[in-house]
N, C-alpha and C positions, 0 to 999 in steps of 0.2 A: 245481722252482719250484711252489709251491702255486697252484691255480687261484683266481681271484677269486670270492668268494661273491656270489651274486646277492641283490638285495633281496627280502625276503619280504613279502607283503601279508597273510599269514595264517599259521595254524599248519600248513597243508598244504604238503608239499614240491612239490606240483604248480606252485606259483607260481614255482619256479625255472625253469620252462619257458614261462611265459606272462607277458605284460605287461598289466596292468590299465589300462583307459581312465580318463581323468580323472573322468568321472562315475560310475565303478564299475559300469556296466551291461554292459560287454563285456570280453572278454579275448582277446588275440591271441597265437597260438603264435609263439614266437621263432624256431623252426626253419623252419616252412613258411608262416607268415603267416595261417593259418586263424583266423577270428574266431568266437567263440561268445558267446551271451547268457549272462550270469551275474548272480545276485543274492546272491552269497556262497556258493552251492552249487558244489562243485568236481567233482561226479560226472561230468558230461559232459566236463570238461577231462581228468580222469584216464583216461576211456575213449578219448579222442583219443590220448593218449600211448601207451597199451597197444596200440591198434589200428593207428595210423599209424607211431609211432616206438617200437617195442617195445625196441630195443637202445640207445636214446638215453641219454647221460649228460650231466651238466652240463659236462664237459670238451669235449664235442662241439659245444656251442653257440658261436656267434660272440661274441667278446668285445666288450662295449659300452663306449664311451668314457665315463668319468665326467664329469659336468658340472663345468665350471670355475667358480671364484668370479666370474670376469668375466661369465659368462652370467647369473648371478643379479643382478649390479649393473646390467646392461643392460636387464633386464626392467622394463617400466613398472608403476607402481602400479595396482592394480585400482581401478575407479571407486568401489567401495564401501568401500575401505580408509580407515582413520582418517587415515593420513598424507596421502592425496590430498585428503580433505575439509578437513584443516587448512591445506594449502597453497592450496587454492581459496579458502578464507575469507580467508587472508592477502592473496591477490591482490586480492580485492574491497575489502579494507580499504585497501590501497595506492592503488588507483584512486580511491576516494571521499575519503580523507583528503588526498591530494596533487592532487586534481582532474585526474587523468590521463584522456585519451580512451581509449575501448575499443580503438582501433586500436593501442595500445601493444603488445598481445600479438602483433601482426604485424610489429613492428619487428625487423630482423635482429639488431641489437646486443643488444636486450633478451632475445630468445630464446636467443642465445648465452650471455649472462650467466646466465640461469636454468639452462641446460643444464650449465654448469660448477658451479653451486651444488648441484644435485641431478639427475643424469642420468636418474633413474628417474621424474621428474615430467614429465607431458605437459601442456603449457600448454592452457588452455581456448581454444576458438576465439572469435573476436570475437562471433559470433552467439550462441553458448551463454552467453558471459559476460554479454551484454546482456539476452537474453530469458529466461534461466533462472536463472543464479547470482545476478545482481544483483537480479532480481525477487524471488527467494526471500530474499535478504539484507534487502531493503527490507521485505518482509512481516514478517520476524522482528523487525527493529528497531522497526517501527511498532507491533507488538503489545506490545512491552516498554514503549514510550513511552505507549501507551494505558493500560496498567496503572499506570504511574507517575503520570500526570496524573489518573487516577481518584480518587486519594487526596489530591490537592492541593486545598486550599480556595480559594486566591487566587493569581492570577498577573498578570503584566503582559505586554504585547506591544509589539514594535517592527515597523514596516512601512514599505515603500518600493516605489515603482514604478520600473521601468527598461525600457529598450527594447533588444532584442537586435540583432545585426548584420543579421538578417533583417527588421528593422523591425517586430518583434512586441512588444507591450507585456505585461509580466509584473508580478505583484505578489508580493512575498515577505513572509511573516508568520513572525516568530520569537517564541517564547514564553519567558518568564523566570519562574522560580519557585524557592522554597526548599523543600528536602526535609524530611522528618521529622527528619533528622540535622543540620538547619541548614546544609545545603550548597547554595550558589547554583548553579543549573543553568540551561541554556538549550538550546533545540532549535528547529530550523527546521521549522515545521509544514507549509509548502508554498511552492513557487515555481511559480505557475500563471498561465496567461493570464487576462485579465479575462473575466468572464462575457459581456459584450458587447464584442467587439473593435473595434467601430466608434466608441466614444466613451471618453474619459478623464474623464468627469464624476465629481463627488464621489459621486453616487448609485451609479454603476456600481462605483466603487472600494469604497464601503462595502458593497455587496451581495456583492462578491467576497470581501472580508475576512470578512464575516459567514458566508458559506458555509464557509470554512475553519474558523472557530471552532466552528460547529455540527457539522462533520464530526468534530472532535476532542472535542466535548462540553465545551468550556471557555468558551462564550459568557457564561454567568452567573457565571463565576469571574474575569473580567477586571476589574481595579480601576484600571488605568492603561494608556495607549497613547502611544507616542512615535513621532513622524514628523518629517520635515524641514519647512521653512517653505513648501512649495508650497501654493498656495491650495486646490487640489483635495484634497490630503491632509488639510489642516486641516478642510475642510468634511466630509470623509469621517469624520474622528474625531468631529466634532460629531454627524453623522448617526447613527453607531453608538451614541453615548452616549444620544441622545434616543430612538432606537428601543428601546434597552434599558429606558429609563424607561417608555415607552409600553406595553411588554410586561408591566409589573407588574400584578398582579391588580386592585388598586384602580382604577388608571387604565383598564385594559382594560374593566371593567364599564361605566364611563361612556362610553367611546368606542363600545362596541357599541350602547348605547342611542341615542347621537347618530346613528350610521350607520343604525339602523333608522328613525329619524324622517325623515332625509333620503330614504332609499329609499322610504318610504311616500308622502311628498309628491310625489316625482318619478315614482312609478309611476302616479299618478292625475292626469289633467289637470284634473279638477274640483277636487280637493283643492289642487292647486298654484295654480289660478286664485283660489280662495278665500283662499289664503295671501297672495298678492300684493294682493288686495283688502283684506284685514284690516289691511295695513300703512298704508292710507289716506295715501299720499304719491305725489308725482309720479313719482319714480324708486324703485320698490320693490326691495328686496334679493332676490337669489336664493340658494338654499341651495347649499352646496358639499360634495361627498362626499370622503372621505379616499382617498388613493392610497397603498397600502402601501409603495411605494418612495420616497415623498417625505414625510419626517417633518413638514415645515411644512404639508402639506395637512391633517393632523390638527388643527393649531393653527387654521388658517383655518376649518375645519369647525365647531369648537367656538365660535370667535369669532363666526361668523355666526349660530349658533343662539342665543347669548346676546343678540345685538343684536335678533333677531326673535322672542324667546321669547314675547312677548305674542301676536303673530300666530299663532305655532305652537300655543300653548295653545288659542286661539280655534278654530282649524281642527279640532284633534283632539277638542275638546269637541263641536263641531257634528257631527262624524262619529261621535261616540260611541266614540272609540278611546282606550284607555289606553296611554300611551307605554311603560309597562313590559311590556305584552303584545304589542307589535309584533314581528313575526317575518318 
C-alpha cells in the first residue's frame, strides 16, 4: 500500500514534515511538535530535521485524517465574505420591507428556518442588526436618495401627524417626484417627533416639516402639499406656503427694512415717544415686530407701518435718519 502524500506548501520537501500556520509566520514539526518562525525560508526547518530526526521518513509520520466535506459545510462564513454581506443585506431588506421587529433574529423558529436554508450563515445579533447593519444600510440609502433628489426640479409632499402607543406625537413627511425617465417615485423623508413635544400647534407642525425639507434640500422645490382635514395640518400647510413666499428675495428686502424701522423706534424711548405724539390721536398705535415662527406677524408688522407711515416718516426725519440706512 502506497503511503499518503502530504500536502506541500512550497517546492521544498521539508514541508512534508512541517505544518504551516494559517498566517504563514510559523511552522510546526509534525513529529515532535516543535514550532519555528518562518517567512518562507526553510533553512532552520531543514536543520531541525537533520539534527533532531536524521533518520525520519514520510512513512514514519503519523497519518492525518483528511478533512471531510461535512467539515467544510459546517464552517461559518467569514465576516468579510461576499456571501455573508449579501445575506446580511437581505436580512435588513426583509426587516424593513415587511416591518419586522429586530427581535425576529432571536426567535427560535426563525433561527431554525435560516439554519436549514444555509447552515454556514451566522445570524446577526439583535444589537448588531440595530446599531450597525441597519444604521449602515440607512446611511447608504439616504446618500442615494440625496443624489436622486438633487437633480429633481419639482416635487410634492404628503404629511400627517400620528400618536404612538407611548403617547408620543410624530410627523411623517413623504416626497413624491418624477425622475428624468418619467418614473413616478416616492420616498419617506422622515418620521420624527415634533420639534416641541408639548404642543400640536400649526406653527410647531410647520416648523417640524420645514426642518425635514431643509435637511433634504427640497424646501424650494415643493410645489404642492397634501394633508388630511385636521385644522392644525391645514394651518401648517398655509404657514409653510406663506413662509416660503416671505423668503423670496423681493419680499425679504421689504421685510428687513420694516424690521429695522420697528427696532429703531423701540430701541429709543425718545423716538418712540415722538412717534406716538406724531399720531396726534387719543389712542395712538404701537409698532409690531415680526416673529419668525408666526407668518401672520409679518403681515401685522407691515400693516401697522402702513397705517402709521406719516408719523414714522416724521420721526425719522426729525432724528435725521434714513430708513434705508437703519441697521
